[in-house]
C-alpha positions, 0 to 999 in steps of 0.5 A: 328189862325192868320186869326181867330184871325185879324178876330174877334176872338181878339175883342170877347175875349177884349169885353167878358172880359169887359163884365166880369170886367163890371159885376163884377164892378156891384156885388161889391157893388151890384147894381141890375140895373147895373147887369141887363146892364151887364148882358145883353151886356154879353149874347149879346156878348156871343150870337153874339161870337157863330155865329163867325166862329170856331176858327180853332184849335180844343184845343181852339175851345173846351175851346171857346164853353165851355167857352160860354156855361158857360157864358151864363149859367153866364148871365141867372142866373145873370138877374134872380138874379138882377130881384129876387135879388136870392143869390141862382141866384147870387151864379149860376152866379158866379160858372159859371163865373168862369168856363167860365173864366177858358175857356176863359184863356185857349183860350187866352193862347192856341191863344198866344202859336199859334200865337206868339210862 
């Protein structure tokens, strides 16, 4: 687990957290240009994370895959909403993001538990 964390896992967690903060900032108040940019960044970083080696802990890896799945869905809904200014897309974006955040928190907690005791 320490090897995964130190070979890009921790950086991926931090990058996704920054992306989520950028999406949140562009959402309040709604900045359609900012949402297009921040959601495109989130989608790109999710794709990059999906190409990384799996987390060696099965529990953490399952949460990681679910977090990435929901963040990808959130980024798509966000991008669609930023183009169409559709509240339905923004609602889906928020819902998927909330689910992804719960799974990302589980990964972070499990990583801390296994790496730091």
